[in-house]
C-alpha positions as CSV (number, residue, x, y, z in Angstrom):
1,X,82.8,106.7,112.8
2,X,84.3,107.0,109.3
3,X,87.1,104.8,108.0
4,X,89.6,107.7,108.4
5,X,88.7,108.6,104.9
6,X,89.2,105.0,103.9
7,X,92.1,104.2,103.7
8,X,105.4,91.3,107.5
9,X,111.1,84.8,109.0
10,X,113.0,85.1,111.9
11,X,116.3,85.6,110.0
12,X,115.0,88.8,108.5
13,X,113.8,90.0,111.8
14,X,117.2,89.3,113.4
15,X,118.9,91.4,110.7
16,X,116.4,94.2,111.2
17,X,117.0,94.3,115.0
18,X,120.8,94.4,114.6
19,X,120.6,97.0,111.9
20,X,118.6,99.4,113.9
21,X,120.3,98.8,117.3
22,X,122.2,102.1,117.3
23,X,119.2,104.1,116.2
24,X,117.0,102.3,118.7
25,X,119.3,103.2,121.6
26,X,119.5,106.8,120.6
27,X,115.7,107.1,120.3
28,X,115.1,105.2,123.5
29,X,117.4,107.6,125.4
30,X,115.3,110.5,124.2
31,X,111.9,108.9,124.7
32,X,112.2,106.9,127.9
33,X,111.3,103.7,126.0
34,X,113.4,100.5,126.2
35,X,115.1,98.9,123.2
36,X,113.3,95.9,121.8
37,X,115.2,92.8,122.7
38,X,115.7,89.8,120.3
39,X,113.9,87.5,122.7
40,X,110.8,89.7,122.6
41,X,110.7,89.8,118.8
42,X,111.0,86.0,118.8
43,X,108.2,85.7,121.3
44,X,105.9,87.9,119.2
45,X,106.7,86.0,116.0
46,X,106.1,82.7,117.7
47,X,102.4,83.6,118.2
48,X,100.6,83.1,114.9
49,X,97.3,84.5,116.1
50,X,95.5,81.9,114.0
51,X,92.0,82.9,115.2
52,X,92.5,86.4,114.2
53,X,94.0,85.3,110.8
54,X,90.9,83.2,110.2
55,X,88.7,86.2,111.0
56,X,90.5,88.3,108.4
57,X,90.3,85.4,105.9
58,X,86.5,85.3,106.3
59,X,86.3,89.0,105.7
60,X,87.2,88.6,102.0
61,X,84.2,88.7,99.6
62,X,84.9,88.0,96.0
63,X,88.6,88.5,96.7
64,X,88.0,92.0,98.2
65,X,87.4,93.5,101.6
66,X,84.0,95.0,101.5
67,X,83.0,97.7,104.0
68,X,79.6,99.3,104.2
69,X,78.6,97.6,101.0
70,X,81.5,98.7,98.8
71,X,84.9,97.3,98.1
72,X,87.6,99.1,100.1
73,X,90.9,98.5,98.3
74,X,93.2,100.3,100.7
75,X,92.0,98.0,103.5
76,X,92.2,95.0,101.1
77,X,95.9,95.8,100.5
78,X,96.6,96.1,104.2
79,X,94.8,92.8,104.8
80,X,97.0,91.1,102.2
81,X,100.1,92.6,103.9
82,X,98.8,91.3,107.3
83,X,98.4,87.8,105.9
84,X,101.9,88.0,104.5
85,X,103.0,88.9,108.1
86,X,101.2,85.8,109.3
87,X,103.2,83.6,106.9
88,X,101.0,83.4,103.8
89,X,102.9,82.8,100.6
90,X,102.0,84.5,97.3
91,X,100.4,81.3,96.1
92,X,98.0,81.4,99.1
93,X,96.7,84.8,98.1
94,X,96.4,84.5,94.3
95,X,92.7,85.3,94.1
96,X,92.8,88.7,95.8
97,X,96.3,89.5,94.5
98,X,95.2,89.0,90.9
99,X,92.2,91.2,91.5
100,X,93.6,94.2,93.3
101,X,97.2,94.1,92.3
102,X,97.2,92.8,88.7
103,X,93.9,93.8,87.2
104,X,94.7,97.0,85.4
105,X,91.1,98.1,85.1
106,X,90.5,97.8,88.9
107,X,93.8,99.5,89.7
108,X,94.1,102.4,87.3
109,X,92.7,101.9,83.8
110,X,91.4,105.1,82.2
111,X,91.5,106.8,85.6
112,X,88.5,104.8,86.8
113,X,90.4,102.4,89.1
114,X,90.9,102.7,92.8
115,X,94.0,104.8,92.4
116,X,91.7,107.6,91.3
117,X,88.8,109.3,92.8
118,X,85.4,109.5,91.2
119,X,86.4,112.8,89.8
120,X,89.6,111.4,88.3
121,X,92.0,112.8,90.9
122,X,95.1,110.8,91.5
123,X,95.4,109.1,94.9
124,X,99.2,109.4,95.4
125,X,99.2,107.8,98.9
126,X,97.2,104.8,97.6
127,X,99.6,104.5,94.7
128,X,102.5,104.3,97.2
129,X,100.6,101.6,99.1
130,X,100.0,99.7,95.8
131,X,103.7,99.7,95.0
132,X,104.7,98.7,98.5
133,X,102.2,95.8,98.6
134,X,103.2,94.6,95.1
135,X,106.8,94.4,96.0
136,X,106.3,93.1,99.6
137,X,104.0,90.3,98.3
138,X,106.3,89.5,95.4
139,X,103.6,90.1,92.8
140,X,104.9,89.7,89.2
141,X,103.1,92.8,87.9
142,X,106.1,94.8,86.9
143,X,104.5,96.5,83.9
144,X,101.6,97.8,86.0
145,X,104.0,98.8,88.8
146,X,105.9,100.9,86.2
147,X,102.8,102.6,85.1
148,X,101.8,103.5,88.6
149,X,105.3,104.6,89.4
150,X,105.4,107.0,86.5
151,X,102.0,108.5,87.5
152,X,103.3,108.8,91.1
153,X,106.6,110.4,90.0
154,X,104.8,113.0,87.9
155,X,102.8,114.0,91.0
156,X,105.9,114.8,93.0
157,X,107.3,118.3,93.0
158,X,111.0,119.1,92.9
159,X,111.0,119.9,96.6
160,X,109.3,116.5,97.4
161,X,105.9,118.0,97.9
162,X,102.8,116.1,96.6
163,X,99.8,118.3,96.0
164,X,97.5,115.3,95.9
165,X,98.6,114.4,99.5
166,X,97.2,117.6,100.8
167,X,99.6,117.8,103.7
168,X,98.5,114.4,105.1
169,X,101.6,112.6,106.5
170,X,99.9,109.2,106.1
171,X,99.9,109.9,102.3
172,X,103.6,111.0,102.4
173,X,104.6,107.9,104.4
174,X,102.9,105.5,102.0
175,X,104.5,107.4,99.0
176,X,107.9,107.1,100.6
177,X,107.5,103.4,101.5
178,X,106.2,102.6,98.0
179,X,109.1,104.4,96.3
180,X,111.6,102.7,98.5
181,X,110.0,99.3,97.7
182,X,110.3,100.2,94.0
183,X,114.0,101.0,94.6
184,X,113.7,104.7,94.1
185,X,115.3,105.8,97.3
186,X,116.5,109.2,96.1
187,X,112.9,110.2,95.2
188,X,111.5,108.5,98.4
189,X,114.0,110.5,100.4
190,X,113.0,113.7,98.8
191,X,109.4,113.1,99.7
192,X,110.3,112.0,103.2
193,X,112.5,115.1,103.7
194,X,109.6,117.3,102.7
195,X,107.2,115.6,105.2
196,X,109.8,115.7,108.0
197,X,110.2,119.5,107.4
198,X,106.6,119.8,108.4
199,X,106.8,117.8,111.6
200,X,104.7,119.4,114.2
201,X,106.4,121.2,117.2
202,X,105.0,118.5,119.5
203,X,107.0,115.9,117.6
204,X,104.0,114.3,115.9
205,X,103.0,114.3,112.2
206,X,99.7,115.5,110.9
207,X,97.1,113.2,109.4
208,X,93.8,114.4,108.0
209,X,93.9,117.6,110.1
210,X,96.8,119.9,111.1
211,X,97.0,118.3,114.5
212,X,99.4,115.5,115.2
213,X,98.0,112.0,114.5
214,X,98.9,108.7,116.0
215,X,98.3,107.0,112.7
216,X,100.4,109.4,110.7
217,X,103.2,109.4,113.3
218,X,103.3,105.6,113.4
219,X,103.4,105.2,109.7
220,X,106.0,108.0,109.3
221,X,108.2,106.2,111.7
222,X,108.1,103.1,109.4
223,X,109.0,105.2,106.4
224,X,111.8,106.8,108.4
225,X,113.1,103.4,109.5
226,X,113.6,102.1,105.9
227,X,115.5,105.3,104.9
228,X,117.3,105.9,108.2
229,X,120.8,105.6,106.7
230,X,120.1,107.0,103.3
231,X,121.8,110.3,102.3
232,X,124.7,112.2,103.8
233,X,125.6,112.6,107.4
234,X,123.5,115.7,107.8
235,X,120.3,114.0,106.5
236,X,120.9,110.9,108.7
237,X,121.5,113.0,111.8
238,X,118.3,115.1,111.1
239,X,116.3,111.9,110.6
240,X,117.5,110.4,113.9
241,X,116.4,113.6,115.6
242,X,113.0,113.5,113.9
243,X,112.5,109.9,114.9
244,X,113.3,110.7,118.5
245,X,110.8,113.5,118.5
246,X,108.1,111.4,117.0
247,X,108.7,108.6,119.5
248,X,108.5,111.1,122.3
249,X,105.3,112.4,121.0
250,X,103.7,108.9,120.9
251,X,104.9,108.3,124.5
252,X,103.4,111.5,125.8
253,X,100.1,111.0,124.0
254,X,99.7,107.3,125.0
255,X,97.1,106.2,127.6
256,X,98.5,104.0,130.3
257,X,101.7,103.6,128.2
258,X,100.1,101.0,126.1
259,X,97.5,102.5,123.7
260,X,96.1,105.7,122.2
261,X,92.7,107.4,122.0
262,X,90.8,108.8,119.1
263,X,88.7,112.0,119.1
264,X,85.1,111.0,118.1
265,X,84.4,114.6,116.9
266,X,81.7,115.2,119.5
267,X,83.9,116.0,122.5
268,X,84.3,112.4,123.5
269,X,87.3,110.0,123.1
270,X,87.5,106.3,122.5
271,X,90.2,103.6,122.4
272,X,91.9,103.9,119.0
273,X,92.7,100.4,117.9
274,X,93.8,101.4,114.4
275,X,96.0,104.3,115.6
276,X,97.5,102.0,118.3
277,X,98.3,99.4,115.6
278,X,100.1,102.0,113.4
279,X,101.9,103.5,116.4
280,X,103.0,100.0,117.6
281,X,104.3,99.2,114.1
282,X,106.2,102.5,114.1
283,X,107.9,101.6,117.5
284,X,108.7,98.1,116.2
285,X,110.2,99.5,113.0
286,X,112.7,101.7,114.8
287,X,113.6,98.9,117.1
288,X,111.8,99.9,120.3
289,X,110.0,97.8,122.8
290,X,106.3,97.6,121.9
291,X,105.5,94.7,124.2
292,X,102.9,96.7,126.2
293,X,101.2,97.9,123.1
294,X,101.1,94.3,121.6
295,X,99.6,93.0,124.8
296,X,97.0,95.7,124.7
297,X,96.0,94.8,121.2
298,X,95.8,91.2,122.2
299,X,93.3,92.2,124.9
300,X,91.1,93.7,122.2
301,X,90.6,90.3,120.4
302,X,86.9,89.4,120.4
303,X,85.5,85.9,120.7
304,X,85.2,85.8,116.9
305,X,88.9,86.4,116.5
306,X,88.7,89.9,115.2
307,X,90.0,93.0,116.9
308,X,87.2,95.0,118.5
309,X,86.9,98.7,117.8
310,X,85.0,101.5,119.5
311,X,82.1,101.0,117.1
312,X,81.9,97.2,116.8
313,X,80.7,96.3,120.3
314,X,81.8,92.8,121.4
315,X,82.4,91.7,117.8
316,X,85.6,92.0,115.7
317,X,86.0,94.8,113.3
318,X,87.4,94.1,109.8
319,X,89.1,97.5,109.4
320,X,90.7,97.3,112.9
321,X,91.8,93.7,112.3
322,X,93.3,94.4,108.8
323,X,95.6,97.0,110.4
324,X,96.0,95.4,113.8
325,X,97.1,91.8,112.8
326,X,100.6,92.8,111.7
327,X,101.6,94.4,115.0
328,X,99.8,91.6,116.9
329,X,102.5,89.4,115.3
330,X,105.2,91.7,116.5
331,X,105.9,93.0,113.1
332,X,105.7,96.2,111.1
333,X,104.8,96.8,107.5
334,X,108.4,98.1,106.8
335,X,109.8,94.7,107.8
336,X,107.8,92.9,105.1
337,X,110.2,94.0,102.4
338,X,113.1,92.1,104.0
339,X,116.6,93.3,103.2
340,X,116.6,95.7,100.2
């Protein structure tokens, strides 16, 4: 299976819970899910999942995550965010941070870095992830952030559309999250509004195909959570409605009310650890109970500490672990920024 086209103490969490209480109740009423209680969030945060953290630590090779023989920078950035969720300080991640968030050549120099394709096309969603990770981790790379921001800004249309995103809501969500991290909420809101206008009729958001995707919907919920009160009353009301629809979609699509499946492309389906991780973070971000989902993810931990995937057998999978550790800790990416 492909890498989906390769692609987080307590005080801050208390604040987040109280800030989203009203929204959580509204969404819960429309989705049948229960609001996340403070005791639950404390319980999740109290479990440091040290074995899984160690597995992810071992996955770094020369300060990068390498998959199938090549550096995978998107997964590397998510692994750094996951270690932040586990309590790592910036000083504990200096090696990979310097390499993938401060080395101009590796990031974007002369359009040969990982923010560009081999053909020189700009990866707008990856740029959003770069900005988000830089700010969330507290990396002192402001000049490079500004360069990436300017490139990203130029790729956004007046209506908030991003041609480079090709309709993929995962891309739109990372762009919105990155712009919000960079304190560009007006622009982030424009992009998010555009994506929300293309929410599928079933309530989900499209990923790499027109069909609703667990990954895309979970990540969009995180982007919506950080911008849930931005704009006038009309925008706020519309966003609450959109969030409720997205949560309802996830609930209907779930298996046993605790995880989701992925289409293998050959008529068969398998447990979707990565999609479940994104969906779980989305539920946590909007203040809903994700206890069952977190428990399901815990049950996927292999003896080596990594999260198993459909293609890793009894061993942990690096990609699944990089995206799954943050929700295992009861957190979402959107919470890693703290109060903005």
